[in-house]
C-alpha positions as CSV (number, residue, x, y, z in Angstrom):
1,X,-28.3,-37.2,-0.3
2,X,-28.3,-39.2,-3.5
3,X,-25.5,-38.8,-6.0
4,X,-27.9,-37.2,-8.5
5,X,-29.0,-34.7,-5.9
6,X,-25.4,-33.6,-5.2
7,X,-24.9,-32.7,-8.8
8,X,-28.1,-30.7,-9.3
9,X,-27.3,-27.1,-10.0
10,X,-29.6,-24.5,-8.5
11,X,-29.9,-22.5,-11.7
12,X,-32.1,-19.8,-10.2
13,X,-29.6,-19.1,-7.5
14,X,-26.7,-19.3,-9.9
15,X,-28.4,-16.8,-12.3
16,X,-29.2,-14.5,-9.4
17,X,-25.6,-14.6,-8.3
18,X,-24.3,-14.1,-11.8
19,X,-26.6,-11.1,-12.2
20,X,-25.2,-9.5,-9.0
21,X,-21.8,-10.1,-10.4
22,X,-22.8,-8.5,-13.7
23,X,-24.2,-5.5,-11.9
24,X,-21.0,-5.1,-9.8
25,X,-18.8,-5.4,-12.8
26,X,-20.8,-2.8,-14.7
27,X,-20.5,-0.5,-11.6
28,X,-16.8,-1.1,-11.8
29,X,-16.7,0.2,-15.3
30,X,-18.4,3.4,-14.2
31,X,-16.4,3.7,-11.0
32,X,-13.0,3.3,-12.6
33,X,-13.8,5.6,-15.5
34,X,-15.0,8.2,-13.0
35,X,-11.9,7.8,-10.9
36,X,-9.7,8.2,-14.0
37,X,-11.3,11.6,-14.7
38,X,-10.6,12.8,-11.2
39,X,-6.9,12.1,-10.9
40,X,-4.7,15.2,-11.0
41,X,-1.1,16.0,-10.5
42,X,2.3,14.7,-11.7
43,X,1.2,11.0,-11.2
44,X,-2.0,11.4,-13.4
45,X,-0.8,9.6,-16.6
46,X,0.2,6.2,-15.1
47,X,-2.6,6.1,-12.6
48,X,-5.3,7.1,-15.2
49,X,-3.9,4.4,-17.5
50,X,-4.2,1.8,-14.7
51,X,-7.7,3.0,-13.9
52,X,-8.8,2.8,-17.5
53,X,-7.3,-0.8,-17.7
54,X,-9.4,-1.7,-14.6
55,X,-12.5,-0.3,-16.3
56,X,-11.8,-2.4,-19.4
57,X,-11.2,-5.5,-17.2
58,X,-14.6,-4.8,-15.4
59,X,-16.3,-4.6,-18.8
60,X,-14.8,-7.9,-19.9
61,X,-15.9,-9.5,-16.6
62,X,-19.4,-8.1,-17.1
63,X,-19.5,-9.7,-20.6
64,X,-18.5,-13.1,-19.2
65,X,-21.1,-12.9,-16.4
66,X,-23.8,-11.9,-18.9
67,X,-22.9,-14.8,-21.3
68,X,-23.1,-17.3,-18.4
69,X,-26.6,-15.9,-17.5
70,X,-27.9,-16.4,-21.0
71,X,-26.2,-19.8,-21.3
72,X,-28.3,-20.9,-18.3
73,X,-31.4,-19.6,-19.9
74,X,-31.6,-16.5,-17.7
75,X,-32.1,-12.9,-18.4
76,X,-29.1,-10.6,-17.8
77,X,-29.8,-7.7,-15.5
78,X,-30.0,-4.2,-16.8
79,X,-29.2,-2.8,-13.3
80,X,-25.9,-1.4,-12.2
81,X,-24.4,-2.0,-8.8
82,X,-24.3,0.6,-6.1
83,X,-22.4,3.8,-7.0
84,X,-21.6,6.1,-4.1
85,X,-20.0,9.5,-4.8
86,X,-17.8,10.3,-1.8
87,X,-16.5,13.5,-3.4
88,X,-13.1,12.4,-2.1
89,X,-10.7,12.0,-5.0
90,X,-7.2,11.7,-3.7
91,X,-5.4,8.7,-5.0
92,X,-5.5,7.2,-1.5
93,X,-9.3,7.7,-1.3
94,X,-9.8,6.2,-4.8
95,X,-7.7,3.2,-3.9
96,X,-9.6,2.6,-0.6
97,X,-13.0,2.8,-2.5
98,X,-11.7,0.5,-5.2
99,X,-10.5,-2.0,-2.6
100,X,-13.9,-2.1,-0.9
101,X,-15.6,-2.5,-4.3
102,X,-13.4,-5.4,-5.3
103,X,-14.0,-7.1,-1.9
104,X,-17.7,-7.2,-2.6
105,X,-17.1,-8.6,-6.0
106,X,-14.8,-11.3,-4.6
107,X,-17.5,-12.3,-2.2
108,X,-20.0,-12.8,-5.0
109,X,-17.5,-14.9,-7.0
110,X,-17.0,-17.0,-3.9
111,X,-20.8,-17.5,-3.6
112,X,-20.9,-18.6,-7.2
113,X,-18.1,-21.1,-6.6
114,X,-20.0,-22.5,-3.6
115,X,-23.1,-23.0,-5.8
116,X,-21.2,-24.5,-8.7
117,X,-18.6,-26.7,-6.9
118,X,-19.2,-30.3,-7.9
119,X,-22.1,-29.4,-10.0
120,X,-20.7,-27.6,-13.1
121,X,-17.1,-27.7,-14.2
122,X,-17.7,-24.7,-16.5
123,X,-19.1,-22.5,-13.8
124,X,-16.6,-23.8,-11.2
125,X,-13.6,-23.0,-13.4
126,X,-15.1,-19.6,-14.3
127,X,-15.6,-18.8,-10.7
128,X,-12.1,-19.9,-9.7
129,X,-10.5,-17.9,-12.5
130,X,-12.4,-14.8,-11.5
131,X,-11.6,-15.3,-7.8
132,X,-7.9,-15.6,-8.7
133,X,-8.1,-12.4,-10.8
134,X,-9.9,-10.5,-8.0
135,X,-7.5,-11.7,-5.4
136,X,-4.6,-10.5,-7.6
137,X,-6.3,-7.2,-8.1
138,X,-6.8,-6.8,-4.4
139,X,-3.1,-7.6,-3.8
140,X,-2.1,-5.0,-6.4
141,X,-4.3,-2.3,-4.8
142,X,-3.0,-3.2,-1.3
143,X,0.6,-2.7,-2.6
144,X,-0.3,0.6,-4.1
145,X,-1.7,1.8,-0.8
146,X,1.4,0.8,1.1
147,X,3.7,3.7,2.3
148,X,6.8,1.7,2.8
149,X,8.6,-1.4,1.5
150,X,7.8,-3.6,4.5
151,X,6.0,-6.8,3.6
């Protein structure tokens, strides 16, 4: 492989991955808003606040993904990621669904990093920042799902 070939960015694959990320983040907005509507009980206020913050974060992430798509000359997707209604709305069920959704997003950001690594500092740093944010989010959700103080 020549040095020039190792720095060539596969723009089509990158745009495709960014569009999947955009779709997932938009689904996150809808998902977290829906969850916030469905929380009841004495813990409603802090959990709804947290869920709304997650919806806002997903929107910000969607904006970044869309901006990267257009910076590469691509067309941002108008689709939204998969939304499944489980009709299970305990806080534990919501957290499990959120965790699964975030794992899918993390996998897409890792794909982006693989495509960008050594080819685009901008995309590489963006992917790393998003991976760090998603890993932190998963760690938070995991702590929220724990029943005891054991590490």
